[in-house]
Backbone bond lengths (Angstrom), bond angles and torsions (degrees), N, CA, C in turn:
res aa  C-N    CA-C-N  psi(-1)  N-CA   C-N-CA  omega(-1)  CA-C   N-CA-C  phi
1 X - - - 1.472 - - 1.516 107.79 -
2 X 1.358 118.90 126.05 1.453 117.95 -174.57 1.515 111.02 -74.08
3 X 1.354 114.64 153.04 1.467 120.04 -171.51 1.513 112.54 -67.29
4 X 1.352 117.42 -33.19 1.463 118.76 -179.10 1.520 111.29 -64.48
5 X 1.351 117.59 -37.52 1.466 120.53 177.81 1.512 110.51 -66.70
6 X 1.335 116.69 -42.72 1.459 120.01 177.60 1.510 111.45 -60.14
7 X 1.341 116.52 -43.84 1.464 119.80 -177.94 1.522 111.17 -65.29
8 X 1.346 115.70 -41.39 1.461 119.02 178.59 1.511 111.00 -62.57
9 X 1.338 115.95 -43.08 1.464 119.06 179.14 1.522 110.49 -62.52
10 X 1.342 116.02 -43.37 1.465 119.46 -178.07 1.514 111.55 -61.58
11 X 1.356 116.90 -36.30 1.464 118.52 177.04 1.525 110.22 -62.97
12 X 1.342 116.15 -40.40 1.462 120.19 177.72 1.517 111.28 -62.50
13 X 1.324 115.86 -45.48 1.462 120.12 -179.56 1.515 110.64 -64.23
14 X 1.339 117.26 -41.81 1.467 118.81 179.90 1.515 110.78 -61.67
15 X 1.345 116.60 -39.65 1.460 119.37 178.27 1.516 110.89 -60.74
16 X 1.336 115.70 -42.93 1.464 119.03 -179.58 1.506 111.53 -69.64
17 X 1.342 116.91 -45.10 1.455 117.81 -173.79 1.513 113.04 -80.10
18 X 1.321 118.43 -0.61 1.455 118.09 173.17 1.520 109.85 -60.77
19 X 1.336 115.28 -25.13 1.465 118.90 176.05 1.513 111.41 -62.97
20 X 1.324 117.17 -17.51 1.456 119.32 179.40 1.518 111.88 -71.82
21 X 1.326 117.53 -6.87 1.459 118.67 169.91 1.514 109.91 -59.30
22 X 1.318 115.46 -24.92 1.462 119.93 174.96 1.518 112.28 -67.43
23 X 1.350 116.88 -20.53 1.450 119.10 -171.50 1.516 113.27 -106.65
24 X 1.081 124.30 -23.71 1.474 123.38 -176.38 1.501 115.97 97.02
25 X 6.223 102.89 -47.82 1.636 171.62 -179.02 1.175 108.27 75.49
26 X 19.777 136.15 140.93 1.507 150.70 -160.05 1.497 109.76 83.70
27 X 0.762 129.76 128.63 1.441 130.69 179.54 1.510 108.48 -76.17
28 X 1.269 116.24 133.00 1.452 120.38 -178.53 1.508 111.86 -89.98
29 X 1.326 114.86 -152.87 1.455 119.27 -175.68 1.525 112.13 -99.44
30 X 1.356 115.97 9.93 1.452 118.32 179.64 1.510 111.60 -77.94
31 X 1.345 114.78 -165.39 1.461 119.91 -179.03 1.511 110.21 -60.13
32 X 1.309 116.85 145.75 1.454 120.68 -179.84 1.511 108.93 -139.01
33 X 1.338 114.96 -179.81 1.449 119.45 -179.47 1.511 110.92 95.65
34 X 1.321 116.40 170.79 1.454 121.14 -176.24 1.522 110.62 -64.99
35 X 1.314 115.27 144.13 1.459 122.03 178.68 1.519 109.30 -71.54
36 X 1.301 115.12 128.54 1.462 119.02 178.64 1.526 109.47 -64.64
37 X 1.310 116.71 154.40 1.464 120.39 178.65 1.514 109.43 -54.65
38 X 1.326 115.31 124.95 1.463 120.31 -176.09 1.523 109.94 -96.75
39 X 1.310 114.97 160.05 1.449 120.58 170.34 1.519 106.78 -143.64
40 X 1.328 116.68 -172.86 1.457 117.98 -173.65 1.527 113.01 -72.52
41 X 1.339 117.00 0.79 1.464 119.25 172.57 1.526 110.87 -92.52
42 X 1.345 117.72 -6.58 1.461 121.52 176.80 1.517 108.34 -78.51
43 X 1.324 115.94 118.87 1.460 121.62 -173.27 1.518 110.49 -91.76
44 X 1.326 116.36 121.35 1.455 123.13 -178.59 1.527 109.11 -123.70
45 X 1.331 116.05 124.75 1.463 122.04 177.69 1.524 109.20 -115.27
46 X 1.341 116.28 126.31 1.463 121.87 178.54 1.518 109.55 -104.76
47 X 1.330 115.45 123.59 1.461 122.85 178.99 1.527 109.15 -115.14
48 X 1.323 117.39 150.26 1.453 117.19 171.99 1.508 115.77 144.94
49 X 1.332 113.73 -166.65 1.461 122.92 -172.24 1.524 111.40 -106.49
50 X 1.337 115.71 -157.89 1.459 120.00 -172.85 1.515 114.03 -68.39
51 X 1.337 118.92 -24.43 1.458 118.52 176.32 1.519 110.44 -62.68
52 X 1.324 115.78 -30.91 1.459 121.23 178.38 1.522 112.15 -90.17
53 X 1.330 117.89 -31.51 1.470 119.33 -174.32 1.524 112.91 -78.69
54 X 1.345 117.90 -29.43 1.467 120.80 176.16 1.513 115.14 76.59
55 X 1.343 119.21 52.86 1.458 120.34 -177.12 1.527 113.49 -60.55
56 X 1.333 114.19 138.31 1.469 126.15 177.76 1.525 113.61 72.58
57 X 1.330 117.91 4.88 1.467 120.34 171.90 1.530 106.92 -88.60
58 X 1.323 119.20 119.97 1.471 120.01 179.08 1.530 110.13 -62.79
59 X 1.307 118.59 146.05 1.449 129.02 -0.36 1.524 108.99 -104.49
60 X 1.315 116.58 159.34 1.457 121.26 -177.43 1.521 110.27 -84.53
61 X 1.317 114.90 139.95 1.459 121.34 172.91 1.515 108.09 -137.89
62 X 1.319 117.06 149.68 1.462 118.99 -178.61 1.516 111.52 78.65
63 X 1.330 118.44 -169.57 1.465 121.27 -178.75 1.528 111.40 -57.05
64 X 1.326 116.12 133.34 1.458 120.96 -177.38 1.525 111.54 -55.45
65 X 1.320 117.38 -43.26 1.463 121.07 -175.59 1.523 112.76 -71.29
66 X 1.320 117.46 -13.91 1.465 119.32 175.78 1.526 111.17 -78.61
67 X 1.322 116.72 -15.60 1.455 119.29 179.21 1.513 112.96 58.70
68 X 1.308 116.76 39.33 1.468 121.43 -175.86 1.523 110.21 -89.12
69 X 1.323 116.04 122.33 1.457 121.52 -175.41 1.525 111.70 -102.38
70 X 1.323 114.78 148.85 1.469 119.75 174.06 1.532 110.81 -75.05
71 X 1.325 116.73 -4.00 1.464 120.72 177.18 1.524 111.26 -121.74
72 X 1.333 116.15 28.99 1.466 118.52 171.25 1.533 108.57 -79.19
73 X 1.323 116.67 173.14 1.471 117.25 -175.34 1.521 113.17 -64.70
74 X 1.346 120.73 -33.67 1.471 117.33 176.43 1.530 113.19 -60.71
75 X 1.339 117.16 -43.45 1.459 118.94 179.64 1.529 111.67 -66.43
76 X 1.319 116.02 -41.18 1.467 119.31 179.28 1.530 110.84 -65.90
77 X 1.317 116.82 -40.28 1.463 120.66 179.72 1.524 110.99 -66.95
78 X 1.325 116.45 -45.48 1.468 119.77 179.82 1.517 111.15 -58.55
79 X 1.328 116.48 -40.59 1.460 120.03 179.09 1.524 111.25 -65.36
80 X 1.328 116.30 -37.79 1.465 119.26 -175.98 1.523 112.73 -73.39
81 X 1.345 117.44 -30.11 1.460 119.38 -179.33 1.524 112.38 -103.52
82 X 1.338 116.93 -2.86 1.454 120.84 176.66 1.512 114.74 73.25
83 X 1.341 117.63 30.69 1.459 121.11 -178.45 1.520 111.50 -96.70
84 X 1.324 115.75 158.57 1.462 122.39 175.07 1.522 108.29 -86.71
85 X 1.316 116.88 115.24 1.461 122.69 -171.98 1.517 112.92 -96.30
86 X 1.324 114.63 135.18 1.457 122.33 164.07 1.526 105.91 -116.84
87 X 1.327 116.21 106.53 1.463 122.00 -175.06 1.520 108.89 -102.92
88 X 1.327 116.94 112.37 1.468 121.43 177.81 1.527 111.10 -116.98
89 X 1.338 117.56 17.02 1.455 120.46 177.00 1.522 109.59 -60.75
90 X 1.327 116.31 149.64 1.458 119.11 -175.38 1.525 110.57 -154.81
91 X 1.318 115.91 130.34 1.453 120.68 177.07 1.524 110.34 -58.04
92 X 1.318 115.33 138.56 1.454 120.68 -179.66 1.505 114.35 87.11
93 X 1.326 117.89 -4.01 1.458 120.50 -177.08 1.532 111.03 -69.04
94 X 1.308 115.20 139.72 1.456 123.02 172.96 1.522 107.74 -120.44
95 X 1.311 116.46 176.37 1.460 119.79 -176.98 1.525 112.28 -57.67
96 X 1.325 117.88 -33.77 1.467 120.19 -178.41 1.521 112.19 -65.20
97 X 1.330 117.09 -22.70 1.455 119.99 -178.05 1.518 113.01 -79.94
98 X 1.314 116.99 1.44 1.458 119.02 169.47 1.525 109.94 -70.15
99 X 1.332 117.15 -34.21 1.463 121.40 -177.04 1.525 113.58 -118.16
100 X 1.327 117.76 -4.61 1.462 122.22 178.45 1.519 109.26 -122.54
101 X 1.325 117.13 150.93 1.459 119.27 176.06 1.527 109.48 -68.41
102 X 1.311 115.89 153.25 1.460 122.24 -177.38 1.521 109.73 -110.86
103 X 1.319 116.98 120.39 1.459 120.69 175.45 1.516 108.87 -71.61
104 X 1.325 115.85 133.35 1.457 121.23 -175.65 1.526 110.91 -112.31
105 X 1.318 115.32 144.04 1.456 120.67 173.10 1.516 108.69 -151.24
106 X 1.310 115.47 157.30 1.457 121.55 178.07 1.516 107.54 -134.61
107 X 1.356 116.27 117.43 1.464 121.34 -175.83 1.521 110.70 52.91
108 X 1.333 114.54 44.00 1.471 123.59 177.31 1.529 113.92 69.81
109 X 1.322 117.61 9.86 1.462 121.07 175.69 1.518 108.30 -97.52
110 X 1.343 118.84 119.72 1.470 120.77 179.58 1.524 111.33 -58.87
111 X 1.328 115.32 136.16 1.460 120.27 -178.68 1.526 111.34 -134.23
112 X 1.325 115.34 40.38 1.450 119.51 175.78 1.515 112.58 80.61
113 X 1.304 115.65 -149.01 1.462 120.17 -177.09 1.514 110.66 -147.00
114 X 1.316 114.66 159.57 1.461 122.16 174.08 1.522 107.77 -107.48
115 X 1.330 118.43 139.52 1.467 119.90 -179.84 1.521 110.87 -67.30
116 X 1.328 117.42 163.67 1.463 119.81 175.69 1.527 110.41 -53.38
117 X 1.317 116.59 134.87 1.459 119.45 -176.45 1.521 112.57 -64.18
118 X 1.319 117.15 -29.98 1.468 120.08 178.45 1.525 112.66 -63.11
119 X 1.339 118.04 -16.10 1.465 120.00 178.21 1.527 111.33 -61.21
120 X 1.329 116.71 -20.25 1.466 120.43 -178.59 1.523 112.67 -81.21
121 X 1.315 117.48 -16.16 1.463 121.09 -176.70 1.523 111.20 -76.74
122 X 1.329 115.35 141.92 1.459 121.90 178.25 1.534 109.02 -130.36
123 X 1.312 115.33 163.37 1.465 119.57 179.61 1.522 111.72 -63.90
124 X 1.342 116.53 -27.34 1.466 119.40 -178.03 1.529 112.87 -102.26
125 X 1.315 118.09 14.81 1.462 120.68 175.95 1.523 109.43 -61.64
126 X 1.326 116.77 133.70 1.463 121.73 -176.50 1.526 113.67 -92.46
127 X 1.328 117.14 -36.01 1.458 121.83 -173.77 1.518 109.77 -141.18
128 X 1.330 115.99 135.80 1.465 122.07 175.37 1.519 107.88 -129.61
129 X 1.336 116.88 131.85 1.466 120.23 168.48 1.521 108.21 -113.21
130 X 1.328 115.14 147.76 1.462 121.32 -177.27 1.520 109.62 -139.22
131 X 1.318 115.99 130.97 1.464 122.72 170.13 1.516 106.78 -131.65
132 X 1.310 117.44 111.80 1.469 121.00 -175.41 1.528 109.37 -153.27
133 X 1.320 115.71 151.61 1.459 120.59 176.15 1.516 113.81 134.62
134 X 1.338 117.23 -31.31 1.457 120.04 -176.93 1.508 113.86 -60.93
135 X 1.329 116.61 -36.10 1.461 120.09 179.26 1.521 111.90 -84.99
136 X 1.324 117.54 -31.42 1.465 119.97 175.19 1.526 110.92 -60.66
137 X 1.312 116.07 -40.21 1.465 120.88 -177.16 1.525 113.01 -91.66
138 X 1.322 117.52 -10.01 1.461 121.29 177.26 1.510 114.81 69.84
139 X 1.327 118.11 25.46 1.459 119.57 -173.36 1.526 113.40 -69.50
140 X 1.331 118.35 -29.30 1.463 119.30 176.66 1.526 110.08 -64.66
141 X 1.333 116.20 -45.69 1.456 120.09 178.49 1.516 112.67 -62.05
142 X 1.321 116.25 -38.01 1.466 120.33 177.42 1.522 110.02 -63.49
143 X 1.314 116.68 -43.90 1.460 120.52 179.75 1.524 111.25 -62.82
144 X 1.323 117.02 -39.86 1.461 120.21 178.05 1.525 111.40 -59.39
145 X 1.322 116.53 -36.46 1.461 121.00 -176.64 1.513 114.22 -82.45
146 X 1.319 117.97 0.35 1.461 121.23 -175.93 1.515 113.75 -102.09
147 X 1.329 119.01 4.78 1.462 119.38 -179.73 1.521 110.70 -69.34
148 X 1.329 116.09 141.45 1.462 120.70 179.57 1.518 109.90 -162.23
149 X 1.324 115.31 128.50 1.455 120.63 175.90 1.522 112.74 -99.05
150 X 1.303 117.27 -0.83 1.463 121.68 179.93 1.524 108.84 -97.42
151 X 1.332 119.14 110.33 1.466 120.20 -176.58 1.520 113.76 -66.96
152 X 1.334 116.74 -14.22 1.464 120.25 -179.74 1.530 111.86 -98.76
153 X 1.319 116.79 5.49 1.464 120.25 -176.89 1.523 111.32 -69.78
154 X 1.319 115.13 159.79 1.463 120.90 174.50 1.528 108.85 -70.27
155 X 1.299 119.21 128.75 1.470 120.19 179.70 1.519 111.98 -58.04
156 X 1.323 116.45 141.23 1.466 119.00 179.31 1.524 110.44 -69.56
157 X 1.322 116.68 -19.63 1.465 120.77 175.82 1.518 111.02 -52.36
158 X 1.333 117.04 -36.44 1.462 120.97 -177.32 1.526 111.57 -61.99
159 X 1.328 116.29 -34.33 1.468 121.16 -179.32 1.522 111.51 -60.86
160 X 1.317 115.80 -33.95 1.466 119.99 -175.89 1.525 112.93 -93.53
161 X 1.342 115.32 9.55 1.462 120.45 175.55 1.527 110.77 -133.38
162 X 1.331 116.57 25.69 1.461 120.85 -179.33 1.522 110.68 -62.38
163 X 1.317 114.15 136.90 1.457 119.06 179.29 1.512 113.63 66.60
164 X 1.316 116.12 18.44 1.460 119.58 -179.70 1.512 113.89 74.87
165 X 1.335 117.12 12.52 1.466 121.63 -179.88 1.524 109.64 -96.99
166 X 1.294 116.70 121.58 1.466 122.84 -179.72 1.529 108.37 -84.18
167 X 1.331 116.09 91.68 1.457 119.97 -174.96 1.526 112.32 -67.15
168 X 1.317 117.22 -39.22 1.464 119.74 178.51 1.523 110.19 -65.28
169 X 1.335 116.16 -42.18 1.455 119.68 177.12 1.517 112.20 -59.20
170 X 1.330 116.19 -38.34 1.465 119.71 177.63 1.524 111.32 -63.81
171 X 1.331 116.08 -43.51 1.462 120.03 -179.47 1.531 110.82 -63.56
172 X 1.319 116.09 -40.97 1.465 119.80 179.33 1.523 110.27 -65.90
173 X 1.331 117.25 -41.12 1.468 120.74 178.21 1.521 111.08 -62.32
174 X 1.324 117.28 -38.17 1.470 120.70 178.87 1.523 111.93 -68.39
175 X 1.324 115.94 -25.35 1.467 121.03 179.72 1.526 112.12 -74.04
176 X 1.328 117.72 -26.33 1.467 121.87 -173.55 1.530 112.20 -54.17
177 X 1.348 120.47 -55.74 1.471 118.53 -178.55 1.525 113.29 -66.30
178 X 1.323 116.95 -28.26 1.467 119.43 177.88 1.523 110.63 -66.19
179 X 1.332 115.92 -44.13 1.471 119.53 178.64 1.520 110.53 -65.33
180 X 1.312 117.06 -40.76 1.470 120.52 177.94 1.522 110.38 -57.92
181 X 1.337 116.25 -43.39 1.464 120.48 -179.71 1.531 111.06 -65.96
182 X 1.332 117.15 -37.68 1.459 120.78 178.15 1.521 110.28 -63.05
183 X 1.307 117.59 -46.85 1.465 121.00 -178.41 1.521 111.05 -64.16
184 X 1.319 116.72 -42.75 1.471 119.83 177.35 1.524 110.21 -63.08
185 X 1.336 116.60 -38.41 1.461 120.58 179.92 1.509 112.51 -64.97
186 X 1.322 116.92 -36.86 1.480 119.85 176.79 1.520 110.29 -63.10
187 X 1.323 116.83 -46.51 1.469 120.45 -179.47 1.521 111.91 -63.49
188 X 1.317 116.60 -36.36 1.473 119.95 179.55 1.523 110.99 -65.41
189 X 1.320 116.97 -40.01 1.462 121.48 -176.18 1.523 112.77 -84.50
190 X 1.318 116.46 -30.96 1.475 121.10 -177.56 1.526 109.10 -133.36
191 X 1.348 116.77 72.37 1.467 120.29 -171.90 1.520 114.64 -65.60
192 X 1.342 117.88 -19.21 1.459 120.30 -179.64 1.532 112.90 -91.83
193 X 1.318 116.55 -7.21 1.457 119.75 -170.54 1.522 113.02 -76.69
194 X 1.304 115.05 145.07 1.449 121.86 167.35 1.535 106.17 -84.13
195 X 1.311 117.14 125.20 1.471 121.80 -173.26 1.523 109.53 -109.41
196 X 1.329 115.42 118.65 1.460 122.82 -178.51 1.528 108.05 -112.83
197 X 1.315 117.00 125.72 1.465 122.41 179.97 1.521 108.51 -116.15
198 X 1.315 116.66 126.08 1.459 119.27 178.62 1.527 111.07 -95.90
199 X 1.325 114.76 149.92 1.445 119.77 165.49 1.517 108.74 -85.25
200 X 1.317 115.99 -172.04 1.459 121.98 176.98 1.530 108.31 -103.29
201 X 1.324 116.04 155.78 1.452 121.07 -171.78 1.522 115.20 -81.32
202 X 1.308 115.04 -168.47 1.463 122.73 177.73 1.522 107.46 -92.55
203 X 1.330 115.51 111.76 1.461 120.39 -175.30 1.521 112.88 -89.75
204 X 1.329 116.69 -33.91 1.458 119.81 -179.05 1.520 109.03 -150.80
205 X 1.312 116.49 139.75 1.462 120.91 -174.97 1.529 111.23 -72.73
206 X 1.337 118.11 162.79 1.460 120.84 178.42 1.532 111.35 -54.08
207 X 1.338 115.13 128.95 1.453 120.16 -178.73 1.508 114.31 83.29
208 X 1.318 117.78 -8.37 1.452 121.96 178.40 1.515 113.18 67.29
209 X 1.322 116.11 -158.71 1.463 121.83 -179.31 1.525 109.17 -152.10
210 X 1.345 114.44 45.39 1.461 119.16 178.60 1.518 109.40 -57.66
211 X 1.352 120.07 138.58 1.467 127.55 2.18 1.532 114.55 -94.74
212 X 1.352 118.27 6.38 1.460 119.41 178.37 1.521 110.37 -54.31
213 X 1.317 116.14 -49.07 1.459 121.37 167.24 1.527 105.38 -109.52
214 X 1.332 117.01 116.74 1.466 121.28 -164.91 1.525 114.45 -78.86
215 X 1.319 116.17 57.94 1.464 121.23 171.66 1.525 107.72 -128.64
216 X 1.321 115.41 141.33 1.454 120.18 -179.51 1.526 110.18 -63.85
217 X 1.322 118.36 154.02 1.463 120.53 -178.85 1.527 113.42 -52.56
218 X 1.325 117.48 -43.57 1.463 120.29 -179.48 1.526 110.58 -65.40
219 X 1.341 117.06 -33.99 1.460 119.80 179.61 1.528 111.75 -76.93
220 X 1.326 116.79 -31.62 1.463 119.24 174.32 1.523 109.99 -59.40
221 X 1.329 116.23 -44.36 1.465 120.01 179.28 1.520 111.50 -69.02
222 X 1.322 116.20 -35.35 1.470 120.58 176.98 1.530 110.62 -63.64
223 X 1.332 116.54 -45.48 1.461 120.16 -177.06 1.525 112.03 -66.93
224 X 1.341 116.80 -49.87 1.466 118.31 179.01 1.521 110.62 -67.11
225 X 1.332 116.98 -35.40 1.459 119.99 176.59 1.517 111.92 -60.82
226 X 1.337 116.79 -35.76 1.470 120.55 177.69 1.520 110.63 -67.90
227 X 1.335 116.64 -40.61 1.469 120.29 175.51 1.528 109.89 -61.50
228 X 1.325 116.56 -42.65 1.461 120.55 -179.44 1.525 111.38 -63.81
229 X 1.331 116.62 -38.80 1.469 120.34 177.64 1.524 110.50 -63.59
230 X 1.322 116.43 -42.04 1.460 119.93 177.21 1.524 110.23 -64.09
231 X 1.327 117.18 -41.35 1.467 120.12 178.13 1.529 111.66 -59.73
232 X 1.328 117.34 -38.57 1.465 120.89 178.76 1.521 110.59 -61.21
233 X 1.320 116.28 -43.34 1.465 121.07 178.22 1.526 110.58 -64.11
234 X 1.332 117.04 -42.83 1.464 120.37 179.48 1.522 110.58 -61.96
235 X 1.336 116.78 -40.94 1.471 120.65 178.45 1.519 110.97 -64.43
236 X 1.331 116.77 -44.29 1.467 121.02 -179.07 1.522 111.80 -63.21
237 X 1.316 116.68 -45.05 1.462 120.19 -178.76 1.527 111.54 -70.26
238 X 1.317 116.89 -33.54 1.468 119.63 175.98 1.526 110.16 -61.76
239 X 1.327 116.31 -46.45 1.468 120.53 179.77 1.514 111.64 -63.18
240 X 1.328 116.28 -35.52 1.469 120.56 -176.73 1.523 112.96 -79.73
241 X 1.332 117.28 -14.47 1.469 119.82 -174.18 1.528 112.22 -128.51
242 X 1.327 115.91 36.64 1.452 120.50 167.98 1.512 115.89 66.92
243 X 1.330 117.65 32.41 1.457 121.17 177.87 1.522 109.69 -125.19
244 X 1.311 116.21 164.75 1.457 122.64 179.96 1.522 109.38 -106.55
245 X 1.317 116.63 127.44 1.460 121.94 -177.88 1.517 110.37 -95.51
246 X 1.339 116.18 136.02 1.456 122.38 177.04 1.530 108.49 -115.57
247 X 1.320 115.56 117.48 1.461 122.48 176.53 1.528 109.05 -78.67
248 X 1.323 116.51 119.03 1.461 120.24 177.40 1.526 112.18 -105.75
249 X 1.336 117.61 -11.66 1.458 120.40 -178.74 1.529 111.72 -73.31
250 X 1.329 117.02 -45.08 1.468 120.26 -176.95 1.524 112.17 -61.72
251 X 1.328 119.48 -49.42 1.472 118.23 179.15 1.526 113.48 -71.09
252 X 1.340 117.44 -8.50 1.466 121.05 178.69 1.524 112.71 -85.46
253 X 1.332 117.62 -2.17 1.465 120.00 179.77 1.528 109.75 -57.99
254 X 1.330 114.93 130.77 1.449 120.00 -176.55 1.515 113.68 85.94
255 X 1.345 116.98 4.46 1.463 121.59 -178.26 1.530 111.88 -129.74
256 X 1.326 116.64 21.70 1.470 121.04 -178.46 1.526 110.29 -79.91
257 X 1.317 116.09 -178.16 1.464 121.65 -173.83 1.520 113.70 -69.88
258 X 1.323 117.91 -11.11 1.466 121.25 177.67 1.533 112.43 -80.83
259 X 1.293 117.57 -11.39 1.464 121.60 -172.21 1.528 111.76 -84.20
260 X 1.321 115.05 170.72 1.464 121.12 176.52 1.527 110.12 -62.52
261 X 1.333 117.80 150.60 1.468 120.07 -178.82 1.520 113.90 -51.31
262 X 1.327 117.40 -34.31 1.465 119.54 -178.66 1.522 112.98 -73.42
263 X 1.328 117.09 -16.33 1.460 121.09 -175.22 1.522 114.36 -105.78
264 X 1.307 117.23 -25.13 1.466 117.97 -170.55 1.531 112.51 -82.02
265 X 1.319 113.68 145.77 1.458 121.78 178.21 1.521 111.62 -101.31
266 X 1.304 117.74 -16.38 1.463 121.87 177.17 1.520 108.93 -127.50
267 X 1.315 115.50 148.51 1.455 121.27 178.87 1.526 110.75 -90.54
268 X 1.313 115.18 156.69 1.452 121.04 177.31 1.511 111.24 -93.06
269 X 1.327 115.47 -152.00 1.468 120.56 -175.70 1.526 111.83 -70.16
270 X 1.304 117.36 -31.99 1.467 122.03 174.48 1.525 106.67 -120.50
271 X 1.333 118.03 103.79 1.467 120.81 -173.75 1.518 113.04 -62.46
272 X 1.310 115.54 147.76 1.468 122.45 173.85 1.523 110.65 -108.75
273 X 1.309 116.81 2.86 1.464 122.59 177.26 1.521 108.18 -140.13
274 X 1.312 116.30 170.17 1.461 121.52 179.73 1.521 109.39 -72.70
275 X 1.306 115.77 91.68 1.465 123.04 179.61 1.514 107.38 -167.89
276 X 1.322 116.29 161.50 1.463 120.39 177.95 1.523 110.12 -74.82
277 X 1.328 117.89 149.81 1.462 120.30 174.84 1.528 110.93 -55.96
278 X 1.328 115.93 142.50 1.463 122.85 176.35 1.524 112.58 61.60
279 X 1.322 116.38 31.82 1.458 122.43 -178.23 1.529 110.29 -138.56
280 X 1.325 116.58 161.30 1.471 119.36 176.75 1.525 111.67 -62.62
281 X 1.317 115.88 146.49 1.455 121.14 170.84 1.531 108.59 -95.45
282 X 1.319 116.20 -174.42 1.464 118.85 -176.71 1.526 111.05 -62.34
283 X 1.338 116.99 -39.01 1.452 120.16 179.12 1.528 110.77 -62.97
284 X 1.330 116.11 -38.90 1.458 119.80 178.11 1.514 111.86 -65.04
285 X 1.333 116.39 -46.63 1.468 119.99 -179.59 1.529 110.23 -61.32
286 X 1.331 116.95 -40.61 1.463 120.38 179.40 1.525 111.26 -63.90
287 X 1.328 116.61 -39.89 1.463 119.49 179.60 1.523 111.77 -72.79
288 X 1.325 117.97 -34.63 1.464 119.32 173.98 1.523 109.73 -60.83
289 X 1.339 116.21 -42.94 1.470 120.02 178.12 1.521 111.02 -62.07
290 X 1.320 116.63 -40.12 1.469 120.75 178.68 1.522 110.93 -62.03
291 X 1.331 116.55 -42.54 1.464 121.11 -179.77 1.529 110.26 -65.33
292 X 1.324 116.88 -43.54 1.465 119.91 178.18 1.521 111.01 -65.76
293 X 1.323 116.56 -40.27 1.463 119.55 179.62 1.516 111.78 -63.43
294 X 1.324 116.75 -41.05 1.462 119.94 178.16 1.524 111.02 -63.23
295 X 1.344 116.51 -38.67 1.458 120.07 177.47 1.529 110.81 -63.82
296 X 1.321 116.62 -44.18 1.460 120.39 -179.36 1.528 111.80 -64.33
297 X 1.312 115.89 -34.80 1.457 119.87 -179.88 1.524 112.44 -80.62
298 X 1.334 116.25 -5.09 1.450 120.06 175.71 1.504 113.76 81.70
299 X 1.351 117.56 15.11 1.458 120.27 -179.78 1.512 111.63 -99.51
């Protein structure tokens, strides 16, 4: 692959992924059974990162740098079950931002801060959803560094296994106690709440779709495999800490970034819909809400 083509492509990708400045990418033992009929007195708090906030999906609500959309899954879910929503999801959020304020910036321009997300929790909160882990493990940044238009290039997977050290595995292991603390903290602040924790979706199909999505087949499997490993940890910790886990990867089959614009729920490196690169689009957020709503209704 000639260098001028690679450089031109990289400029295109950088232009698209500048939007990532907005981002910083089993049922447990909690309450179960069908969700009782909700009304606007049912208190729902949405916590989490950019997968939940929906950056670049119109329309924006809340701090601009949080990339919070009125059509993210919390808003769609609240509308479907008739609950009163407090949405504090924010692009770039990590587990520490549940209890610490989050410094915000957009394209490297400081834009103030967001308060700790746990500030939204109350003793009488009825429902909490949580999507967290992508920034703790750095998987969006890893995916950004794996683009390649040269089919003979060294897989980026090798970089994260140098010397036989599984760097992604280490990051995921370090995330485990942080997630446990977050789940315990939710229960402490909102002891009556039903706590729903989502995994992350299917971003790229097995073997990828190079060059449509510019990652080598082995790296496509490495990247989605890393997401799947993180999802396993999220499911395990949810079960161990009184929360309900929702698998979003399995129902996303056939809706990854390799698919036609009308079919995909997540965007690739160069979006074809109004959404941030490597993030859910409006169709994805709506379907995540549908999946969560069906779980709450017991169907």
